[in-house]
C-alpha positions in Angstrom: -194.9 77.4 -42.4 -196.2 80.9 -41.8 -194.0 84.0 -42.0 -193.7 87.4 -40.5 -191.9 89.8 -42.8 -190.3 93.2 -42.9 -189.4 94.5 -46.4 -186.6 96.9 -47.2 -185.8 97.9 -43.6 -183.1 100.6 -44.0 -180.2 100.4 -41.6 -176.7 102.0 -41.8 -173.4 100.4 -41.2 -169.7 100.8 -41.9 -169.1 98.0 -44.4 -166.9 97.4 -47.3 -163.4 96.6 -48.4 -162.5 99.9 -50.2 -161.2 102.9 -48.4 -164.1 105.1 -49.5 -166.5 102.6 -48.0 -164.7 102.6 -44.7 -165.0 106.4 -44.4 -168.8 106.5 -44.2 -172.0 104.7 -43.0 -173.7 103.0 -45.9 -177.4 102.3 -46.2 -178.3 98.6 -46.4 -181.8 97.3 -47.2 -182.9 94.3 -45.3 -185.7 91.9 -46.2 -186.5 89.7 -43.2 -188.8 86.7 -43.1 -189.2 84.8 -39.8 -191.0 81.5 -39.9 -193.5 80.6 -37.2 -196.8 78.8 -36.5 -199.5 81.4 -36.7 -202.1 79.1 -35.1 -200.3 79.4 -31.8 -200.5 83.2 -32.0 -204.1 83.2 -33.2 -205.2 80.9 -30.5 -203.7 83.0 -27.7 -204.1 86.5 -29.1 -201.0 87.5 -27.1 -198.3 89.8 -28.3 -195.7 87.8 -26.3 -196.2 84.9 -28.7 -195.6 87.1 -31.8 -192.5 88.4 -33.5 -192.7 92.1 -32.6 -191.9 94.1 -35.8 -191.0 97.3 -34.0 -188.6 95.5 -31.6 -186.9 93.6 -34.4 -186.5 96.8 -36.6 -185.1 98.8 -33.6 -182.7 96.0 -32.6 -181.4 95.6 -36.2 -180.9 99.4 -36.6 -179.1 99.7 -33.3 -176.9 96.7 -33.9 -176.0 97.8 -37.5 -174.9 101.2 -36.2 -172.3 99.5 -34.1 -171.3 96.9 -36.7 -168.0 97.5 -38.6 -166.8 94.9 -41.0 -165.8 94.3 -44.6 -168.1 91.6 -46.0 -171.8 91.7 -46.6 -171.8 87.9 -46.1 -170.5 88.3 -42.5 -173.0 91.1 -41.8 -175.8 88.8 -42.9 -174.6 85.8 -40.8 -174.3 88.1 -37.8 -177.8 89.5 -38.4 -179.2 85.9 -38.5 -177.5 85.1 -35.2 -178.9 88.3 -33.6 -182.4 87.4 -34.8 -182.1 83.8 -33.4 -180.5 84.8 -30.1 -182.5 87.9 -29.2 -185.9 87.0 -30.7 -185.8 83.2 -30.7 -186.3 83.1 -34.5 -185.8 79.5 -35.7 -186.5 79.9 -39.5 -184.9 82.9 -41.0 -184.8 84.2 -44.6 -182.7 87.3 -44.8 -181.8 89.4 -47.8 -179.3 92.3 -47.5 -178.9 94.7 -50.4 -176.2 97.2 -50.7 -177.6 100.2 -52.7 -174.3 102.2 -53.1 -172.6 99.1 -54.6 -175.5 98.6 -57.0 -175.3 102.2 -58.1 -171.6 102.0 -58.7 -172.1 98.8 -60.8 -175.0 100.3 -62.8 -177.5 97.8 -61.7 -180.7 97.8 -59.6 -179.6 95.7 -56.7 -176.7 93.6 -55.3 -176.5 91.7 -52.1 -176.8 88.4 -50.3 -179.6 86.1 -49.3 -179.4 83.6 -46.4 -181.8 81.0 -45.2 -181.1 79.6 -41.8 -182.9 77.1 -39.6 -182.0 76.7 -36.0 -183.0 73.7 -33.8 
């Protein structure tokens, strides 16, 4: 399977369980891989048959600005649903890192990684 990817897309959201987290928008770093068959795209040469990086990035940033929840796991599940519903992504590998949490723990990175396949 071929993949389109976006690495370390920065979005901001109100996310977390602690009071200090609920009082600000936190940066999140997203790593997105969407599986597809590149032969279809290459044969047609049409943008309409591609995953549009700019549209995906813009949609995720806009959606994250509105999202307000506690758990990174829920954020990631909801992001996968958005990618499937809005862009028709069937195979999704999504990583979501929470830099402020990593900083507070004294480590390089913490987060979640989901792999989802939709029929």
